[in-house]
C-alpha positions as CSV (number, residue, x, y, z in Angstrom):
1,X,0.0,0.0,0.0
2,X,1.4,3.4,-1.0
3,X,1.3,6.4,1.4
4,X,-2.0,8.1,0.9
5,X,-0.5,11.4,2.0
6,X,2.1,11.2,-0.8
7,X,-0.7,10.3,-3.2
8,X,-2.7,13.3,-2.1
9,X,0.2,15.8,-1.9
10,X,2.4,14.7,-4.8
11,X,0.4,12.6,-7.3
12,X,2.9,13.4,-10.0
13,X,5.6,11.4,-8.3
14,X,3.2,8.5,-8.1
15,X,2.5,8.9,-11.8
16,X,6.2,9.1,-12.6
17,X,6.7,5.8,-10.8
18,X,3.8,4.2,-12.8
19,X,5.4,5.4,-16.0
20,X,8.8,4.0,-15.1
21,X,7.2,0.6,-14.4
22,X,5.2,0.7,-17.6
23,X,1.9,0.7,-15.6
24,X,-1.2,2.8,-16.0
25,X,-1.3,6.4,-14.7
26,X,-5.1,6.4,-14.8
27,X,-5.2,4.4,-11.6
28,X,-3.6,7.3,-9.8
29,X,-6.4,9.7,-10.7
30,X,-8.9,6.9,-9.7
31,X,-7.2,6.6,-6.4
32,X,-7.3,10.4,-5.8
33,X,-11.0,10.5,-6.5
34,X,-11.6,7.5,-4.2
35,X,-9.5,9.2,-1.5
36,X,-11.6,12.4,-1.7
37,X,-14.8,10.3,-1.5
38,X,-13.6,8.4,1.5
39,X,-12.5,11.5,3.3
40,X,-15.8,13.2,2.6
41,X,-17.7,10.1,3.8
42,X,-15.5,10.0,7.0
43,X,-16.1,13.7,7.6
44,X,-19.9,13.2,7.3
45,X,-19.8,10.2,9.7
46,X,-17.7,12.0,12.3
47,X,-19.9,15.1,12.0
48,X,-23.1,13.1,12.5
49,X,-21.5,11.1,15.4
50,X,-20.5,14.4,17.1
51,X,-24.1,15.7,16.6
52,X,-25.4,12.4,18.1
53,X,-23.2,12.7,21.1
54,X,-24.2,16.3,21.7
55,X,-27.9,15.4,21.3
56,X,-27.4,12.5,23.8
57,X,-26.4,15.0,26.4
58,X,-29.5,17.0,25.7
59,X,-31.7,13.9,26.2
60,X,-30.1,13.1,29.5
61,X,-30.7,16.6,30.9
62,X,-34.1,17.2,29.4
63,X,-37.3,17.2,31.6
64,X,-39.1,13.9,31.8
65,X,-42.1,15.0,29.8
66,X,-39.9,16.0,26.8
67,X,-37.7,12.9,26.8
68,X,-40.0,10.6,24.9
69,X,-40.0,12.9,21.9
70,X,-36.3,13.5,22.1
71,X,-35.6,9.7,22.3
72,X,-37.4,9.3,19.0
73,X,-35.2,11.9,17.4
74,X,-32.2,10.3,18.9
75,X,-33.2,7.0,17.4
76,X,-33.6,8.6,14.0
77,X,-30.2,10.3,14.4
78,X,-28.6,7.0,15.4
79,X,-29.9,5.4,12.2
80,X,-28.3,8.2,10.2
81,X,-25.0,7.7,12.0
82,X,-25.1,4.0,11.3
83,X,-25.8,4.6,7.6
84,X,-23.0,7.2,7.4
85,X,-20.6,4.8,9.1
86,X,-21.5,2.1,6.5
87,X,-20.9,4.6,3.7
88,X,-17.5,5.5,5.2
89,X,-16.5,1.9,5.5
90,X,-17.6,1.2,1.9
91,X,-15.6,4.3,0.7
92,X,-12.6,3.2,2.6
93,X,-12.7,-0.3,1.2
94,X,-13.1,1.2,-2.3
95,X,-10.0,3.3,-1.9
96,X,-8.0,0.4,-0.5
97,X,-9.0,-1.7,-3.5
98,X,-7.9,1.0,-6.0
99,X,-4.8,2.0,-4.1
100,X,-3.7,-1.7,-3.9
101,X,-3.4,-1.6,-7.7
102,X,-0.6,1.0,-7.4
103,X,2.8,-0.7,-6.9
104,X,5.5,0.6,-4.6
105,X,6.9,4.0,-5.6
106,X,10.1,3.5,-7.5
107,X,13.2,5.2,-5.9
108,X,14.7,8.0,-8.0
109,X,17.6,6.7,-10.1
110,X,16.1,3.3,-10.8
111,X,16.4,2.6,-14.6
112,X,13.1,2.8,-16.5
113,X,12.0,0.0,-18.8
114,X,11.6,-3.7,-18.7
115,X,13.7,-6.8,-18.0
116,X,16.4,-6.0,-20.6
117,X,16.9,-2.4,-19.4
118,X,18.9,-3.2,-16.2
119,X,22.1,-1.3,-15.6
120,X,25.3,-3.2,-14.7
121,X,26.9,-1.6,-11.7
122,X,30.0,-3.7,-11.5
123,X,31.6,-7.0,-12.5
124,X,33.8,-8.8,-10.0
125,X,36.3,-11.6,-10.5
126,X,37.4,-13.4,-13.7
127,X,35.4,-15.8,-15.9
128,X,36.5,-19.4,-15.6
129,X,38.6,-20.7,-18.5
130,X,39.3,-24.3,-19.2
131,X,41.7,-26.2,-21.4
132,X,39.0,-28.9,-21.8
133,X,35.4,-29.1,-22.7
134,X,33.5,-28.1,-19.5
135,X,30.6,-30.2,-18.3
136,X,27.3,-28.6,-17.2
137,X,26.2,-28.8,-13.6
138,X,23.8,-31.7,-14.2
139,X,26.4,-33.9,-15.9
140,X,28.8,-33.1,-13.1
141,X,26.1,-33.7,-10.5
142,X,25.4,-37.1,-12.1
143,X,29.1,-38.1,-12.2
144,X,29.5,-37.1,-8.6
145,X,26.3,-38.9,-7.5
146,X,25.1,-35.5,-6.3
147,X,22.0,-34.8,-8.4
148,X,19.2,-37.3,-9.4
149,X,16.7,-35.6,-11.7
150,X,15.3,-38.9,-13.0
151,X,14.1,-40.1,-9.7
152,X,12.9,-36.7,-8.7
153,X,10.6,-36.7,-11.8
154,X,9.5,-40.3,-11.0
155,X,8.5,-39.3,-7.4
156,X,7.1,-35.8,-8.0
157,X,7.1,-34.8,-11.7
158,X,9.1,-32.4,-13.8
159,X,11.4,-29.9,-12.2
160,X,11.8,-31.9,-9.0
161,X,15.1,-33.6,-8.0
162,X,17.0,-35.4,-5.3
163,X,20.2,-34.0,-3.9
164,X,22.1,-37.0,-2.7
165,X,25.6,-37.8,-1.2
166,X,28.0,-34.9,-1.7
167,X,25.1,-32.9,-3.3
168,X,23.1,-33.0,-0.1
169,X,26.2,-32.3,1.9
170,X,27.2,-29.4,-0.3
171,X,23.9,-27.6,0.0
172,X,23.9,-28.0,3.8
173,X,27.4,-26.8,3.9
174,X,26.5,-23.7,1.8
175,X,23.5,-22.9,4.1
176,X,25.6,-23.3,7.2
177,X,28.3,-21.1,5.9
178,X,25.7,-18.4,5.0
179,X,24.1,-18.8,8.4
180,X,27.4,-18.2,10.1
181,X,28.1,-15.1,8.0
182,X,24.6,-13.8,8.8
183,X,25.1,-14.2,12.5
184,X,28.4,-12.5,12.3
185,X,26.6,-9.5,10.9
186,X,24.0,-9.4,13.7
187,X,21.1,-11.5,12.1
188,X,19.0,-13.6,14.3
189,X,18.4,-17.1,12.7
190,X,14.8,-18.3,12.2
191,X,13.4,-21.4,10.7
192,X,10.1,-20.2,9.3
193,X,6.7,-21.7,8.4
194,X,6.3,-22.4,4.7
195,X,2.5,-22.2,4.8
196,X,1.0,-18.8,5.5
197,X,-2.5,-17.2,5.7
198,X,-3.9,-15.2,2.7
199,X,-3.6,-11.9,4.6
200,X,0.2,-12.4,5.1
201,X,0.8,-13.5,1.5
202,X,-1.3,-10.5,0.2
203,X,0.4,-8.1,2.6
204,X,3.8,-8.8,1.2
205,X,2.6,-8.2,-2.3
206,X,2.8,-11.7,-3.7
207,X,-0.8,-12.1,-4.8
208,X,-0.7,-9.5,-7.5
209,X,0.4,-10.1,-11.1
210,X,2.4,-13.2,-10.1
211,X,-0.3,-14.9,-8.0
212,X,-0.3,-17.8,-10.6
213,X,3.3,-18.7,-9.5
214,X,2.1,-19.3,-5.9
215,X,0.9,-22.7,-4.7
216,X,-2.5,-22.5,-2.9
217,X,-4.2,-25.1,-0.7
218,X,-7.8,-24.1,-1.1
219,X,-9.3,-26.4,1.5
220,X,-7.1,-24.9,4.2
221,X,-6.9,-21.5,2.5
222,X,-3.1,-21.4,3.0
223,X,-0.3,-20.5,0.6
224,X,3.1,-22.2,0.2
225,X,5.7,-19.6,0.3
226,X,8.3,-19.0,-2.5
227,X,10.6,-17.3,0.0
228,X,10.9,-17.0,3.7
229,X,10.5,-13.2,3.1
230,X,6.8,-13.8,3.4
231,X,6.8,-15.4,6.8
232,X,9.5,-12.9,8.0
233,X,7.4,-9.9,6.9
234,X,4.4,-11.3,8.7
235,X,6.4,-12.1,11.9
236,X,5.8,-8.6,13.3
237,X,2.5,-7.8,11.6
238,X,0.3,-5.5,13.7
239,X,3.1,-4.7,16.1
240,X,5.0,-1.5,17.1
241,X,8.7,-2.2,17.0
242,X,11.5,-0.8,19.1
243,X,14.2,0.5,16.7
244,X,16.0,2.7,19.2
245,X,19.0,0.4,19.1
246,X,18.9,0.2,15.3
247,X,17.5,-2.2,12.7
248,X,16.1,-5.6,13.5
249,X,17.7,-8.3,11.3
250,X,16.6,-11.9,10.7
251,X,18.0,-14.7,8.7
252,X,15.2,-17.1,7.7
253,X,16.0,-20.7,6.6
254,X,13.2,-22.4,4.7
255,X,12.2,-24.7,1.9
256,X,10.6,-22.6,-0.9
257,X,8.0,-23.5,-3.5
258,X,7.3,-21.9,-6.9
259,X,5.0,-23.1,-9.6
260,X,7.1,-21.3,-12.3
261,X,4.0,-20.5,-14.2
262,X,4.8,-19.1,-17.7
263,X,8.3,-20.5,-17.7
264,X,7.7,-23.7,-19.6
265,X,10.6,-24.6,-21.8
266,X,13.0,-22.2,-20.0
267,X,16.0,-23.4,-18.1
268,X,14.5,-26.9,-17.6
269,X,17.7,-28.8,-17.5
270,X,19.1,-29.5,-14.1
271,X,18.3,-27.5,-10.9
272,X,18.4,-24.0,-12.2
273,X,14.7,-23.4,-12.3
274,X,12.8,-25.8,-10.1
275,X,9.6,-26.0,-8.1
276,X,11.2,-26.6,-4.7
277,X,14.5,-25.4,-3.2
278,X,16.1,-24.3,0.0
279,X,17.1,-20.7,0.8
280,X,18.6,-18.5,3.5
281,X,16.9,-15.1,3.3
282,X,18.0,-11.9,5.1
283,X,15.2,-9.7,6.2
284,X,15.4,-6.3,7.9
285,X,13.0,-4.0,9.7
286,X,14.5,-0.5,9.9
287,X,13.7,3.3,10.0
288,X,12.8,4.3,6.5
289,X,15.5,7.0,6.7
290,X,18.1,4.2,6.9
291,X,16.6,1.9,4.2
292,X,18.9,2.8,1.3
293,X,22.0,2.4,3.3
294,X,20.8,-0.9,4.6
295,X,20.1,-2.0,1.1
296,X,23.7,-1.4,0.1
297,X,24.8,-3.3,3.3
298,X,22.8,-6.4,2.3
299,X,24.4,-6.4,-1.1
300,X,27.9,-6.2,0.5
301,X,27.1,-9.3,2.6
302,X,26.1,-11.2,-0.6
303,X,29.2,-10.2,-2.4
304,X,31.3,-11.3,0.5
305,X,29.8,-14.8,0.2
306,X,30.2,-15.0,-3.6
307,X,33.8,-13.8,-3.4
308,X,34.7,-16.4,-0.7
309,X,33.2,-19.0,-3.0
310,X,35.4,-17.9,-5.9
311,X,32.5,-17.0,-8.3
312,X,32.6,-14.4,-11.0
313,X,29.5,-12.2,-10.9
314,X,28.0,-8.9,-11.8
315,X,25.7,-6.7,-9.8
316,X,22.8,-5.1,-11.7
317,X,20.3,-2.4,-10.9
318,X,17.0,-3.9,-12.0
319,X,14.8,-1.8,-14.2
320,X,11.5,-0.5,-12.9
321,X,9.3,-2.6,-15.1
322,X,11.0,-5.8,-13.8
323,X,10.5,-5.0,-10.1
324,X,8.0,-6.9,-8.1
325,X,5.1,-4.9,-6.8
326,X,6.7,-4.5,-3.3
327,X,10.2,-3.4,-4.4
328,X,11.1,0.3,-4.8
329,X,14.6,-0.8,-5.9
330,X,16.2,-4.2,-6.5
331,X,19.8,-5.2,-7.0
332,X,20.4,-8.6,-8.5
333,X,23.7,-10.5,-8.4
334,X,24.2,-12.8,-11.3
335,X,27.0,-15.4,-11.4
336,X,28.7,-16.5,-14.6
337,X,27.7,-20.0,-15.7
338,X,30.5,-21.3,-18.0
339,X,28.6,-23.8,-20.1
340,X,25.8,-21.4,-20.8
341,X,28.1,-18.5,-21.5
342,X,25.9,-16.1,-19.6
343,X,25.1,-14.8,-16.2
344,X,22.3,-16.3,-14.0
345,X,20.7,-14.7,-11.0
346,X,21.9,-16.0,-7.7
347,X,20.6,-13.3,-5.4
348,X,18.0,-10.6,-5.3
349,X,18.0,-7.8,-2.8
350,X,15.0,-5.5,-2.5
351,X,14.2,-2.3,-0.6
352,X,10.5,-2.4,-0.1
353,X,10.4,0.9,1.8
354,X,7.2,1.1,3.8
355,X,5.0,-0.7,1.2
356,X,4.8,-4.1,3.0
357,X,4.7,-2.5,6.5
358,X,1.6,-0.4,5.6
359,X,-0.2,-3.5,4.4
360,X,0.8,-5.5,7.4
361,X,0.5,-2.6,10.0
362,X,4.1,-2.9,11.2
363,X,5.2,0.3,12.8
364,X,7.9,1.9,15.0
365,X,7.8,4.9,17.3
366,X,9.4,8.0,15.9
367,X,11.4,10.6,17.9
368,X,8.3,12.6,18.2
369,X,6.5,9.7,19.9
370,X,4.2,9.1,17.0
371,X,4.0,5.8,15.2
372,X,4.9,5.3,11.5
373,X,5.4,2.3,9.1
374,X,8.8,0.8,9.2
375,X,10.8,0.0,6.1
376,X,11.4,-3.7,5.1
377,X,14.2,-5.1,3.1
378,X,15.1,-8.6,2.0
379,X,17.9,-10.4,0.3
380,X,19.1,-13.9,-0.5
381,X,22.3,-15.1,1.2
382,X,22.4,-18.7,-0.2
383,X,20.1,-20.9,-2.2
384,X,20.1,-24.3,-4.0
385,X,20.7,-22.6,-7.3
386,X,24.2,-21.5,-6.2
387,X,25.3,-25.2,-6.6
388,X,25.0,-24.6,-10.4
389,X,27.7,-21.9,-10.4
390,X,29.9,-23.7,-7.8
391,X,30.0,-27.0,-9.7
392,X,30.6,-25.5,-13.1
393,X,33.2,-22.9,-12.0
394,X,35.4,-25.2,-10.0
395,X,35.3,-28.3,-12.2
396,X,38.3,-30.2,-13.4
397,X,38.9,-32.2,-16.5
398,X,38.2,-35.6,-14.9
399,X,34.8,-34.5,-13.7
400,X,35.9,-33.7,-10.1
401,X,35.1,-30.4,-8.5
402,X,37.4,-28.4,-6.2
403,X,35.6,-27.4,-3.0
404,X,36.0,-23.6,-2.4
405,X,38.3,-23.2,0.6
406,X,35.7,-21.3,2.6
407,X,33.3,-24.3,2.3
408,X,35.7,-26.9,3.4
409,X,35.3,-26.5,7.1
410,X,31.5,-27.2,6.6
411,X,32.4,-30.4,4.7
412,X,34.7,-31.9,7.3
413,X,37.7,-30.6,5.4
414,X,36.8,-32.2,2.1
415,X,38.9,-30.5,-0.6
416,X,37.7,-32.2,-3.9
417,X,34.5,-33.9,-4.9
418,X,35.4,-36.9,-7.0
419,X,33.2,-38.8,-9.5
420,X,31.8,-42.2,-8.5
421,X,32.6,-45.2,-10.6
422,X,30.0,-46.4,-13.0
423,X,28.8,-49.2,-10.8
424,X,28.3,-46.9,-7.9
425,X,26.3,-44.5,-10.0
426,X,24.1,-47.2,-11.3
427,X,23.6,-48.6,-7.8
428,X,22.7,-45.2,-6.5
């Protein structure tokens, strides 16, 4: 939900944001009209209620012989107040419905345009070069006995998989490394629910244009989350937070589910684009004045991880038309995948300003003692997809994979992942 005061006082900035996203500006004018209607309806209700209260005092102090007639008037006035309250509630709901169609206000400086209009901020590290024909991550995973797509499909269907042996160990090692780094930076670890109520899913902005990508259990009316961001955003819903000592930071570890609607035929080989994966997500509640600095801080934590893992990557400023509805700005970090000859997204980091907090009624107390919506931010610190870049980047000619030094302590000191012999792979 956007700030209604901003809408009222600076509608042009809202229209600018809509244009940058490629969205309709007409909805801004609709929202302004709905806001005027709801304020008028609220004023009428409050005026009639004040009149009712004043009249009630007259009834109490009136002589006994006059009370009967006054009570009849009071009942008539009460009916008017009730009707005015209903109109105010209806007008408020109408405004909310229209305002909900306006996505978060894009921060100045975000590139305009669609998916292809991102701006590259920096490239870090060197692309891997091989004196042999490199294998892709799935071929490597099968040689290592680490990835089993065939049995994943047998058990659950397309885009499901088993991580086994060193594959399972590698993912757990990656998650534990990320968790350690998060805790070093002051994040409190949480293992989050992966089923949430509709009001929480809607509050985070995930039931808009991309609702078709979300799994829904209609009988229970619960949603499977595609990121622990959803549960973490709902964690402090309807609360007033104490931010006197600074931002509140959580690291949420969860399994994630995405239907990948509309992505048929894209990246279907291996574990790059799947329906289920694990992820460690950073989530921050902070004073809106500190949100942009916090955003840069989250990116720096991600870059630390990627550099420790020896991956070549680029950081991009995502264009407005490719932002989710909640994000006012988003930085993606994409790692180089050698066999594809391109970059693939490994992390996303979004500054959601106060958009989610308004929808979920999460506030903090300002210096003046008043309450105001907090800012929320989120960013990936590790996920299953990272295995793609790790395996391909650090492979050797014989199909073995060198374990990045930073990961070795989480794998019992293991330095190299070695292929299984043919018999072992068949048995597996």
